[in-house]
N, CA and C of each residue as an Amber inpcrd file, in Angstrom:
protein
   579
   0.8340000  -1.1760000   0.0000000   0.0000000   0.0000000   0.0000000
   0.8820000   1.2440000   0.0000000   0.5460000   2.2090000  -0.8330000
   1.3330000   3.4180000  -0.9370000   0.9520000   4.3920000   0.1730000
   1.9340000   4.9030000   0.8730000   1.6700000   5.8350000   1.9650000
   1.5170000   7.2470000   1.4220000   0.6670000   8.0250000   2.0660000
   0.4360000   9.4110000   1.7020000   1.7040000  10.2290000   1.9700000
   2.1520000  10.9630000   0.9520000   3.3440000  11.7840000   1.1280000
   2.9210000  13.1280000   1.7000000   3.4500000  13.4820000   2.8460000
   3.0480000  14.7060000   3.5250000   3.8760000  15.8940000   3.0670000
   3.3780000  17.0730000   3.3850000   4.0660000  18.3270000   3.1060000
   5.4450000  18.3200000   3.7500000   5.5320000  17.8490000   5.0020000
   6.8310000  17.8390000   5.6750000   7.7950000  16.8730000   4.9960000
   7.3040000  15.7430000   4.4970000   8.1760000  14.7980000   3.7990000
   8.7030000  15.4390000   2.5160000   7.8420000  16.2100000   1.8210000
   8.2990000  16.9070000   0.6290000   9.4330000  17.8590000   0.9910000
   9.2450000  18.6400000   2.0440000  10.2810000  19.5830000   2.4430000
  11.5690000  18.8660000   2.7900000  11.4650000  17.7170000   3.3970000
  12.6570000  16.9680000   3.7850000  13.4290000  16.4800000   2.5690000
  12.7530000  16.3380000   1.4190000  13.4090000  15.8010000   0.2360000
  13.8380000  16.8810000  -0.7570000  13.5620000  18.1480000  -0.4860000
  13.7380000  19.1570000  -1.5240000  15.1280000  19.7410000  -1.6240000
  16.1270000  19.2220000  -0.9290000  17.4670000  19.7920000  -0.9260000
  18.1190000  19.9020000  -2.2910000  17.8600000  18.9710000  -3.2110000
  18.4970000  19.0180000  -4.5130000  18.0080000  20.1890000  -5.3460000
  16.8170000  20.6850000  -5.0560000  16.2500000  21.7490000  -5.8550000
  16.6770000  23.1380000  -5.4000000  17.2970000  23.2480000  -4.2540000
  17.6270000  24.5530000  -3.7080000  19.1120000  24.6800000  -3.4430000
  19.5910000  25.9130000  -3.4760000  20.9890000  26.1700000  -3.1720000
  21.2410000  26.0150000  -1.6790000  20.3010000  26.5000000  -0.8790000
  20.4610000  26.4330000   0.5780000  20.0280000  25.0690000   1.0950000
  20.3760000  24.8230000   2.3470000  19.9480000  23.5840000   3.0000000
  18.4350000  23.5390000   3.0490000  17.8720000  22.3850000   2.7890000
  16.4200000  22.2510000   2.8280000  16.0730000  20.9020000   3.4090000
  15.9450000  20.8450000   4.6830000  15.6000000  19.5930000   5.3240000
  14.9540000  19.8700000   6.6580000  13.9100000  19.1320000   6.9430000
  13.2910000  19.2630000   8.2480000  14.0270000  18.4170000   9.2690000
  14.7910000  17.4590000   8.8080000  15.5270000  16.5740000   9.7040000
  16.9860000  16.9840000   9.6850000  17.5000000  17.4480000  10.8180000
  18.8720000  17.9030000  10.8790000  19.6470000  17.0990000  11.8810000
  20.7550000  16.5800000  11.4610000  21.6180000  15.8140000  12.3420000
  22.7360000  16.7020000  12.8420000  23.0900000  16.6060000  14.1030000
  24.2340000  17.3710000  14.5900000  25.4690000  17.0270000  13.7680000
  26.3060000  18.0160000  13.5460000  27.4880000  17.8090000  12.7280000
  27.3520000  18.4170000  11.3520000  26.1130000  18.7510000  10.9320000
  25.9120000  19.4210000   9.6620000  26.4810000  20.8300000   9.7800000
  26.7540000  21.4730000   8.6780000  27.2850000  22.8320000   8.6990000
  26.1560000  23.8040000   8.4150000  25.9340000  24.8520000   9.2000000
  26.5630000  25.0800000  10.4790000  26.0930000  24.0470000  11.4960000
  26.8980000  23.8250000  12.5150000  26.6160000  22.7840000  13.4810000
  25.2860000  23.0100000  14.1730000  24.4200000  22.0240000  14.0900000
  23.1470000  22.0550000  14.7920000  23.3760000  21.3800000  16.1430000
  22.9440000  22.0050000  17.2300000  23.1510000  21.3690000  18.5350000
  22.5030000  19.9850000  18.5890000  23.1210000  19.0970000  19.2930000
  22.5760000  17.7550000  19.4520000  21.2870000  17.8130000  20.2700000
  20.2820000  17.0390000  19.8860000  19.0740000  16.9780000  20.7040000
  19.3600000  16.5200000  22.1300000  20.4340000  15.7800000  22.3150000
  20.7850000  15.3150000  23.6590000  21.3070000  16.4750000  24.5090000
  22.0280000  17.4160000  23.8680000  22.6190000  18.5410000  24.5940000
  21.7190000  19.7640000  24.6510000  20.6360000  19.7820000  23.8820000
  19.7500000  20.9420000  23.8490000  19.1120000  21.1790000  25.2140000
  18.9230000  22.4230000  25.5590000  18.2280000  22.7800000  26.7910000
  16.7400000  22.8880000  26.4720000  15.9170000  21.9160000  26.8880000
  14.5030000  21.9300000  26.5120000  13.7660000  23.2130000  26.9010000
  14.1350000  23.8140000  28.0230000  13.4570000  25.0340000  28.4710000
  13.8070000  26.2320000  27.5910000  14.9500000  26.1950000  26.9270000
  15.3860000  27.3150000  26.0770000  15.1680000  27.0640000  24.5990000
  14.7450000  25.8690000  24.2240000  14.5940000  25.5180000  22.8180000
  13.5360000  26.3910000  22.1530000  13.8760000  26.9790000  20.9950000
  12.9640000  27.8260000  20.2410000  13.0080000  27.4330000  18.7720000
  11.8420000  27.4650000  18.1240000  11.7290000  27.3030000  16.6830000
  11.2250000  28.6350000  16.1480000  11.9400000  29.2230000  15.1920000
  11.5220000  30.4800000  14.5800000  11.1120000  30.1990000  13.1430000
   9.9240000  30.6390000  12.7770000   9.4280000  30.4820000  11.4090000
   9.3900000  31.8720000  10.7840000  10.1560000  32.0380000   9.7110000
  10.1730000  33.2780000   8.9390000   9.4510000  32.9870000   7.6360000
   8.3100000  33.6290000   7.4290000   7.4610000  33.2660000   6.2980000
   6.6800000  34.4750000   5.8100000   6.0980000  34.3690000   4.6130000
   5.2080000  35.4360000   4.1590000   4.0500000  35.6050000   5.1270000
   3.4830000  36.7870000   5.1660000   2.3750000  37.0680000   6.0730000
   1.1990000  36.1190000   5.8540000   1.0170000  35.6620000   4.6300000
  -0.1250000  34.8000000   4.2960000   0.0520000  33.3530000   4.7650000
   1.2470000  32.9790000   5.1720000   1.5300000  31.6210000   5.6400000
   1.0510000  31.5040000   7.0770000   0.1140000  30.6030000   7.3530000
  -0.4900000  30.4800000   8.6780000  -0.0240000  29.2160000   9.3820000
   0.3090000  29.3890000  10.6550000   0.6730000  28.2670000  11.5180000
  -0.4270000  28.1400000  12.5610000  -1.2980000  27.1580000  12.4350000
  -2.3860000  27.0080000  13.4130000  -1.8520000  26.8300000  14.8230000
  -2.5200000  27.4540000  15.7620000  -2.1050000  27.4150000  17.1620000
  -2.1560000  25.9900000  17.7000000  -1.1080000  25.5960000  18.4110000
  -1.0050000  24.2890000  19.0700000  -1.1330000  23.1000000  18.1170000
  -0.6790000  23.2720000  16.8590000  -0.7100000  22.1580000  15.9110000
   0.6350000  21.9030000  15.2410000   1.6480000  22.6830000  15.5820000
   2.9710000  22.4730000  15.0020000   3.7510000  21.5590000  15.9550000
   4.3310000  20.5120000  15.3940000   4.9500000  19.4570000  16.1960000
   6.4530000  19.3890000  15.9340000   7.2060000  19.3050000  17.0200000
   8.6390000  19.0560000  16.9640000   8.8580000  17.5900000  17.3200000
   9.5650000  16.8740000  16.4640000   9.9280000  15.4870000  16.7610000
  11.4080000  15.4580000  17.1050000  11.7260000  14.8270000  18.2070000
  13.1150000  14.6180000  18.6150000  13.3370000  13.1120000  18.5260000
  14.3720000  12.7150000  17.7990000  14.5640000  11.2860000  17.5750000
  16.0360000  10.9150000  17.6340000  16.2530000   9.6360000  17.7740000
  17.5950000   9.0720000  17.7010000  17.4800000   7.6900000  17.0800000
  18.1880000   7.4880000  15.9870000  18.1790000   6.2020000  15.2990000
  19.5020000   5.5040000  15.5660000  19.3990000   4.2110000  15.8290000
  20.6100000   3.4200000  16.0290000  20.3290000   1.9890000  15.6050000
  21.3670000   1.1770000  15.6240000  21.2030000  -0.2300000  15.2540000
  20.2520000  -0.9730000  16.1650000  20.1010000  -0.5010000  17.3880000
  19.2130000  -1.1800000  18.3430000  17.7830000  -0.6480000  18.3140000
  17.5080000   0.2950000  17.4180000  16.1430000   0.8100000  17.3010000
  16.1020000   2.3190000  17.2570000  14.9070000   2.8440000  17.3820000
  14.7030000   4.2850000  17.3110000  13.9750000   4.7790000  18.5480000
  14.4440000   5.8920000  19.0780000  13.7580000   6.5910000  20.1620000
  13.2180000   7.8620000  19.5410000  11.9130000   8.0130000  19.5190000
  11.3070000   9.1620000  18.8450000  10.0470000   9.5870000  19.5840000
   9.9430000  10.8930000  19.8250000   8.7390000  11.4350000  20.4550000
   8.3720000  12.7500000  19.8070000   7.0710000  13.0050000  19.7450000
   6.5340000  14.2490000  19.2090000   6.1610000  15.1750000  20.3480000
   6.4520000  16.4720000  20.1580000   6.1370000  17.4820000  21.1610000
   5.4160000  18.6440000  20.4770000   4.2160000  18.9480000  20.9290000
   3.4700000  20.0660000  20.3710000   4.0800000  21.3690000  20.8770000
   4.3110000  22.2830000  19.9430000   4.9150000  23.5660000  20.2770000
   3.8390000  24.6070000  20.5710000   4.1780000  25.5790000  21.3970000
   3.2590000  26.6690000  21.7060000   3.9300000  27.9970000  21.3560000
   3.1230000  29.0400000  21.2240000   3.6350000  30.3490000  20.8480000
   4.5580000  30.9080000  21.9210000   5.6030000  31.6000000  21.4690000
   6.5370000  32.3000000  22.3550000   6.5760000  33.7640000  21.9210000
   7.2560000  34.5710000  22.6730000   7.3460000  36.0010000  22.4080000
   8.2710000  36.2590000  21.2170000   7.6670000  36.5640000  20.0630000
   8.4640000  36.8120000  18.8620000   9.2890000  38.0810000  18.9830000
   8.7720000  39.0950000  19.6410000   9.5060000  40.3560000  19.7780000
  10.8200000  40.1430000  20.5310000  10.8110000  39.2430000  21.4930000
  12.0190000  38.9750000  22.2760000  13.1050000  38.3010000  21.4420000
  12.7240000  37.6250000  20.3650000  13.6860000  36.8900000  19.5310000
  14.0110000  37.6190000  18.2310000  13.3790000  38.7580000  17.9700000
  13.5450000  39.4550000  16.6860000  15.0050000  39.7740000  16.3870000
  15.7420000  40.2910000  17.3550000  17.1440000  40.6330000  17.1300000
  17.9820000  39.3830000  16.8710000  17.6420000  38.2860000  17.5220000
  18.4200000  37.0510000  17.3830000  18.2880000  36.4160000  16.0020000
  17.1950000  36.6920000  15.2940000  16.9850000  36.1150000  13.9640000
  17.2000000  37.1280000  12.8450000  17.5800000  38.3580000  13.1870000
  17.6810000  39.4420000  12.2020000  18.5800000  39.0920000  11.0180000
  19.6830000  38.3950000  11.2530000  20.6030000  38.0710000  10.1560000
  19.9910000  37.1110000   9.1420000  18.9630000  36.3550000   9.5390000
  18.3230000  35.3840000   8.6400000  17.0840000  35.9580000   7.9400000
  16.5350000  37.0240000   8.4840000  15.2410000  37.5480000   8.0300000
  15.3620000  38.2680000   6.6990000  14.4330000  37.9550000   5.7870000
  14.3920000  38.5720000   4.4730000  13.2390000  39.5790000   4.4220000
  13.3220000  40.5880000   3.5590000  12.2310000  41.5610000   3.4620000
  10.8980000  40.8660000   3.1740000   9.8750000  41.2610000   3.9110000
   8.5330000  40.6940000   3.7110000   8.2230000  39.4880000   4.5830000
   9.2120000  38.9670000   5.2990000   8.9520000  37.8180000   6.1700000
   8.4270000  38.2740000   7.5240000   7.4510000  37.5410000   8.0400000
   6.9770000  37.7560000   9.3970000   7.5960000  36.6780000  10.2810000
   7.7090000  36.9780000  11.5580000   8.3590000  36.0650000  12.4890000
   7.3430000  35.4560000  13.4360000   7.3690000  34.1400000  13.5260000
   6.6080000  33.4040000  14.5270000   7.6110000  32.5730000  15.3130000
   7.5290000  32.6260000  16.6310000   8.4460000  31.8450000  17.4690000
   7.6280000  30.8650000  18.2960000   8.1050000  29.6380000  18.3590000
   7.4270000  28.5610000  19.0800000   8.3850000  27.9680000  20.1060000
   7.8280000  27.4030000  21.1690000   8.6350000  26.7920000  22.2230000
   7.8690000  25.6250000  22.8290000   8.5380000  24.9060000  23.7180000
   7.9020000  23.8230000  24.4670000   7.2810000  24.3950000  25.7370000
   6.1670000  23.8480000  26.1580000   5.6070000  24.2280000  27.4560000
   6.5130000  23.6500000  28.5400000   6.4550000  24.1670000  29.7700000
   7.3060000  23.6140000  30.8450000   7.1160000  22.1140000  31.0610000
   5.8770000  21.6260000  31.0090000   5.6320000  20.1940000  31.2140000
   6.2400000  19.3670000  30.0790000   6.1160000  19.8670000  28.8580000
   6.6710000  19.1630000  27.7050000   8.2010000  19.1980000  27.7520000
   8.7680000  20.3120000  28.2120000  10.2240000  20.4080000  28.3470000
  10.7510000  19.3470000  29.3060000  10.0110000  19.0750000  30.3700000
  10.4140000  18.0250000  31.3140000  10.3720000  16.6480000  30.6500000
   9.3530000  16.4250000  29.8160000   9.2560000  15.1480000  29.0980000
  10.4330000  14.9780000  28.1420000  10.8390000  16.0610000  27.4780000
  12.0030000  15.9870000  26.5960000  13.2700000  15.7040000  27.4010000
  13.3800000  16.2700000  28.5840000  14.5470000  16.0110000  29.4350000
  14.6430000  14.5110000  29.7380000  13.5060000  13.8630000  30.0110000
  13.4930000  12.4120000  30.2420000  13.9460000  11.6610000  28.9950000
  13.4620000  12.0980000  27.8250000  13.8610000  11.4420000  26.5840000
  15.3580000  11.6160000  26.3420000  15.8950000  12.7690000  26.6510000
  17.3240000  12.9980000  26.4660000  18.1580000  12.0110000  27.2870000
  17.7110000  11.7290000  28.5010000  18.4320000  10.7640000  29.3310000
  18.3820000   9.3750000  28.7050000  17.2230000   9.0190000  28.1750000
  17.0730000   7.7230000  27.5000000  17.9660000   7.6600000  26.2590000
  18.0120000   8.7500000  25.4980000  18.8430000   8.7990000  24.2940000
  20.3290000   8.7300000  24.6470000  20.7330000   9.4340000  25.7040000
  22.1400000   9.4210000  26.1160000  22.5710000   8.0170000  26.5280000
  21.7060000   7.3060000  27.2390000  22.0240000   5.9400000  27.6530000
  22.1470000   5.0270000  26.4330000  21.2310000   5.1660000  25.4730000
  21.2720000   4.3360000  24.2710000  22.4680000   4.6900000  23.3920000
  22.8790000   5.9390000  23.4360000  23.9820000   6.3820000  22.5950000
  25.3010000   5.7430000  23.0010000  25.4280000   5.3840000  24.2550000
  26.6580000   4.7490000  24.7280000  26.9320000   3.4370000  24.0080000
  25.8760000   2.8120000  23.4620000  26.0440000   1.5720000  22.7080000
  26.6770000   1.8290000  21.3410000  26.6910000   3.0920000  20.9060000
  27.3400000   3.4700000  19.6440000  26.4090000   3.4760000  18.4550000
  26.8160000   4.2180000  17.4310000  26.0840000   4.2650000  16.1670000
  24.7940000   5.0540000  16.1960000  24.5460000   5.8350000  17.2230000
  23.2880000   6.5720000  17.3350000  23.3580000   7.8730000  16.5600000
  22.2580000   8.2080000  15.8750000  22.1550000   9.4430000  15.1050000
  20.9250000  10.2160000  15.5740000  21.1130000  11.2360000  16.4370000
  19.9820000  12.0190000  16.9090000  19.6460000  13.1510000  15.9350000
  18.4170000  13.6340000  15.9980000  18.0230000  14.7310000  15.1260000
  16.7150000  15.3640000  15.5520000  16.3880000  16.4820000  14.8900000
  15.1390000  17.2020000  15.0850000  14.3380000  17.1500000  13.7940000
  13.0310000  17.1750000  13.9050000  12.1420000  17.2620000  12.7550000
  10.9800000  18.1610000  13.1350000  10.5890000  19.0610000  12.2340000
   9.4530000  19.9510000  12.4740000   8.3670000  19.6170000  11.4700000
   7.1730000  19.3160000  11.9480000   6.0470000  18.9540000  11.0920000
   5.2120000  20.1910000  10.8170000   5.1660000  20.5970000   9.5530000
   4.3990000  21.7730000   9.1500000   3.1330000  21.3990000   8.3760000
   2.6790000  20.1560000   8.5080000   1.4990000  19.7160000   7.7650000
   0.2440000  20.5130000   8.0890000   0.1530000  21.0850000   9.2820000
  -1.0450000  21.8200000   9.6860000  -1.0690000  23.2480000   9.1580000
   0.0010000  23.6960000   8.5000000   0.0420000  25.0640000   7.9950000
  -0.8540000  25.2230000   6.7790000  -1.1730000  26.4750000   6.4550000
  -2.0010000  26.7490000   5.2820000  -1.6570000  28.1300000   4.7290000
  -2.2040000  28.4500000   3.5540000  -1.9500000  29.7120000   2.8690000
  -3.2340000  30.5350000   2.8440000  -3.1590000  31.7750000   3.3020000
  -4.3320000  32.6300000   3.4010000  -4.1200000  33.9020000   2.5900000
  -4.0450000  33.7550000   1.2720000  -3.8420000  34.9260000   0.4390000
  -3.8590000  34.5770000  -1.0320000  -3.7080000  35.5940000  -1.8800000
  -3.6870000  35.3560000  -3.3230000  -2.3750000  34.6990000  -3.7470000
  -2.4080000  34.0680000  -4.8940000  -1.2110000  33.4190000  -5.4420000
  -0.5200000  34.4150000  -6.3690000   0.2460000  35.3290000  -5.8150000
   0.9330000  36.3510000  -6.5830000   2.4330000  36.1120000  -6.4880000
   3.0620000  35.8530000  -7.6280000   4.5080000  35.6020000  -7.6400000
   5.2560000  36.9280000  -7.7490000   6.4660000  37.0240000  -7.2330000
   7.1140000  35.9960000  -6.4250000   6.7230000  36.1270000  -4.9570000
   6.6190000  35.0190000  -4.2870000   6.2980000  35.0350000  -2.8510000
   7.5950000  35.0790000  -2.0540000   7.5070000  35.6420000  -0.8780000
   8.6430000  35.6320000   0.0440000   8.8960000  34.1720000   0.4330000
  10.1460000  33.7320000   0.5230000  10.4070000  32.3320000   0.8750000
  10.1440000  32.0280000   2.3470000  10.1420000  30.7530000   2.6590000
   9.9400000  30.2460000   4.0100000  11.2840000  29.7860000   4.5690000
  11.5780000  30.1900000   5.8130000  12.7670000  29.7320000   6.5230000
  12.3400000  29.2560000   7.9070000  12.9590000  28.1850000   8.3990000
  12.7070000  27.6920000   9.7550000  14.0590000  27.5780000  10.4540000
  14.1370000  28.1430000  11.6630000  15.3840000  28.1690000  12.4440000
  15.1660000  27.4710000  13.7730000  16.2580000  27.0240000  14.3870000
  16.1760000  26.4240000  15.7140000  17.2310000  27.0450000  16.6170000
  16.8600000  27.2510000  17.8600000  17.7880000  27.7160000  18.9020000
  17.6100000  26.7470000  20.0560000  18.7010000  26.1140000  20.4710000
  18.5960000  25.0290000  21.4440000  19.2490000  25.3430000  22.7760000
  19.2940000  26.6230000  23.1380000  19.8220000  26.9880000  24.4400000
  21.3350000  27.0210000  24.4960000  21.9880000  27.2110000  23.3440000
  23.4430000  27.3030000  23.3120000  23.8460000  28.7460000  23.0310000
  25.1260000  29.0290000  23.1450000  25.6140000  30.3850000  22.9040000
  25.6360000  30.7440000  21.4320000  25.5310000  29.7620000  20.5480000
  25.6060000  30.0390000  19.1100000  24.3480000  30.6800000  18.5560000
  23.2350000  30.6450000  19.2810000  22.0010000  31.2630000  18.8000000
  21.2460000  30.3800000  17.8250000  20.4970000  31.0150000  16.9270000
  19.6530000  30.2900000  15.9790000  20.4750000  29.6890000  14.8480000
  20.0370000  28.5110000  14.3950000  20.6340000  27.8130000  13.2530000
  19.5230000  27.5230000  12.2460000  19.8210000  27.5690000  10.9490000
  18.7930000  27.2450000   9.9560000  18.4790000  25.7550000   9.9130000
  17.1890000  25.4490000   9.8690000  16.7260000  24.0820000   9.5930000
  16.2530000  24.0020000   8.1480000  15.5570000  25.0440000   7.7040000
  15.0750000  25.1760000   6.3220000  15.4250000  26.5620000   5.8460000
  15.8230000  26.6880000   4.5860000  16.0910000  28.0080000   4.0390000
  15.5700000  28.1180000   2.6260000  15.0280000  29.2880000   2.3270000
  14.6060000  29.6650000   0.9700000  13.6390000  28.6790000   0.3250000
  12.6530000  28.2290000   1.0910000  11.6430000  27.3240000   0.5430000
  10.6730000  28.1220000  -0.3140000  10.4910000  27.7040000  -1.5480000
   9.6210000  28.3780000  -2.5060000   8.1580000  28.0060000  -2.2180000
   7.3850000  28.9730000  -1.7570000   5.9760000  28.7440000  -1.4200000
   5.1930000  28.2320000  -2.6180000   5.4530000  28.7670000  -3.8140000
   4.6880000  28.3540000  -4.9930000   5.0000000  26.9230000  -5.4080000
   6.2230000  26.4890000  -5.1830000   6.5400000  25.0790000  -5.4380000
   5.7250000  24.1910000  -4.5040000   5.5340000  24.6320000  -3.2480000
   4.7360000  23.8550000  -2.2970000   3.2690000  23.8110000  -2.7080000
   2.7830000  24.9020000  -3.2660000   1.3800000  24.9530000  -3.6800000
   1.1210000  24.1160000  -4.9260000   2.1480000  23.8560000  -5.6990000
   1.9860000  23.0970000  -6.9430000   2.3430000  21.6270000  -6.8070000
   2.5230000  21.1620000  -5.5790000   2.7700000  19.7480000  -5.3260000
   1.4810000  18.9540000  -5.5620000   1.5670000  17.6230000  -5.6530000
   0.3470000  16.8060000  -5.7340000  -0.5770000  17.1010000  -4.5530000
  -1.8510000  16.8870000  -4.7410000  -2.8940000  17.2520000  -3.7740000
  -2.5820000  16.8190000  -2.3460000  -2.1070000  15.5930000  -2.1750000
  -1.9160000  15.0710000  -0.8040000  -0.7200000  15.7010000  -0.0890000
   0.1820000  16.3640000  -0.8070000   1.3760000  16.9060000  -0.1500000
   1.5460000  18.4090000  -0.3200000   0.5820000  19.0800000  -0.9240000
   0.7610000  20.5060000  -1.1750000   0.3400000  21.3680000   0.0060000
   0.8350000  22.5980000   0.0020000   0.4050000  23.6170000   0.9510000
  -1.0110000  23.9960000   0.5670000  -1.9320000  23.8290000   1.5150000
  -3.3590000  24.0200000   1.2230000  -3.7950000  25.4530000   1.5330000
  -4.8800000  25.9110000   0.8610000  -5.4700000  27.1930000   1.2480000
  -6.1080000  27.0450000   2.6400000  -6.0870000  28.1170000   3.4240000
  -6.7270000  28.0600000   4.7380000  -8.2380000  27.9650000   4.5610000
  -8.9090000  27.2190000   5.4510000 -10.3590000  27.0810000   5.3340000
 -11.0720000  28.3950000   5.6130000
């Protein structure tokens, strides 16, 4: 049976089409170095979405997946993100922001941050066995477009800040909104209801 290809899966595969990095799944060690999910501070973790004004992120529907794959299996959990103070992070993302992009910042709730801390301990213990590859994934399937289709659209960028001194790192860069809208029905960016 063929599985439905999601919008996030499309984004994860689009790296060949773009000059910039384009992946929702980032492994530590990529350039620039993305902090390891094991070392990230869950209470300080932030996801910044830089997108056209018409790009909508439904409240409490954007999910961060933290995972670790190894020969002995996979440890993976989903965490629903909540809104954070975008004004407080505006200066920190200024170098990545393009004209016309609006900023949305998401974070973990305190209870969810504690759950991630437990997962980090489990991942660290499993990592001692060797061969473990941890990473982050952001699911944007719940997003939608609320505006006219007028080219060119401002691109979409997604950044992560994991409580380190290095600040925000790109997870996605220069995603073409119109390419997302022209994907097959099951994986395209949909108009908002």
